[in-house]
C-alpha positions as CSV (number, residue, x, y, z in Angstrom):
1,M,37.0,-24.0,12.5
2,A,37.4,-20.3,11.9
3,K,37.0,-20.6,8.1
4,G,33.9,-22.7,8.7
5,R,32.4,-20.1,10.9
6,L,32.9,-17.4,8.2
7,D,31.6,-19.7,5.5
8,R,28.4,-20.2,7.5
9,S,27.9,-16.5,8.1
10,P,25.6,-14.6,5.7
11,D,27.8,-12.4,3.5
12,N,26.3,-8.9,3.8
13,T,29.6,-7.2,3.0
14,N,31.0,-5.7,-0.1
15,A,34.4,-7.2,0.7
16,D,36.4,-9.8,-1.1
17,F,37.8,-12.6,1.0
18,Y,40.9,-14.6,0.0
19,Y,42.1,-17.9,1.5
20,L,45.8,-18.5,1.7
21,D,47.1,-22.1,2.3
22,L,50.0,-21.3,4.7
23,I,51.5,-24.7,4.3
24,A,51.7,-24.5,0.6
25,H,52.5,-20.8,0.4
26,R,54.6,-20.0,3.5
27,D,56.7,-17.5,1.5
28,I,53.6,-15.4,0.7
29,S,52.4,-15.6,4.3
30,S,55.8,-14.3,5.5
31,E,55.7,-11.5,3.0
32,I,52.2,-10.5,4.1
33,A,53.3,-10.5,7.8
34,E,56.3,-8.3,7.0
35,R,54.5,-5.9,4.6
36,F,51.5,-5.3,6.9
37,K,53.5,-5.4,10.2
38,V,51.4,-8.2,11.8
39,N,52.5,-11.3,13.7
40,H,51.8,-14.5,11.7
41,E,49.1,-16.6,13.3
42,S,46.9,-19.3,11.9
43,P,44.0,-19.1,11.5
44,Q,44.1,-15.4,11.0
45,I,42.1,-12.7,9.2
46,L,43.5,-9.4,8.1
47,L,41.4,-6.5,6.9
48,I,43.4,-4.6,4.2
49,L,42.0,-1.1,3.3
50,N,43.8,1.3,1.0
51,G,47.0,-0.8,1.3
52,E,47.1,-0.9,5.1
53,C,46.1,-3.5,7.6
54,T,43.4,-1.9,9.7
55,Y,42.3,-4.9,11.6
56,A,43.8,-8.3,12.5
57,E,42.3,-11.1,14.5
58,S,43.0,-14.8,15.0
59,H,41.7,-18.1,16.2
60,M,38.4,-17.8,18.3
61,G,38.4,-14.0,17.9
62,I,37.5,-14.3,14.3
63,R,33.8,-13.3,14.0
64,M,31.9,-12.1,10.9
65,E,30.0,-9.6,13.0
66,E,33.2,-7.9,14.0
67,I,34.5,-7.9,10.5
68,E,31.3,-6.2,9.3
69,E,31.6,-3.6,12.0
70,Q,35.1,-2.8,11.0
71,L,34.1,-2.5,7.4
72,N,31.1,-0.2,8.3
73,Q,33.4,2.1,10.3
74,A,35.8,2.4,7.3
75,S,33.1,3.4,4.9
């Protein structure tokens, strides 16, 4: 559901988005959680800027408008 909401949003950002299949790649998901000091949740979006997680949201909190706002604040 969260991915569908993002897919339907107009992409007005200069950001790259990557989808990680957590079932097939649990090892990568665990490494990301450890490296960026975030609790693993699914679905989840992480905003990584300059090697740091500056924003994390999950489930119904995932909104493209909020992601764009975070990106605008960072630039």
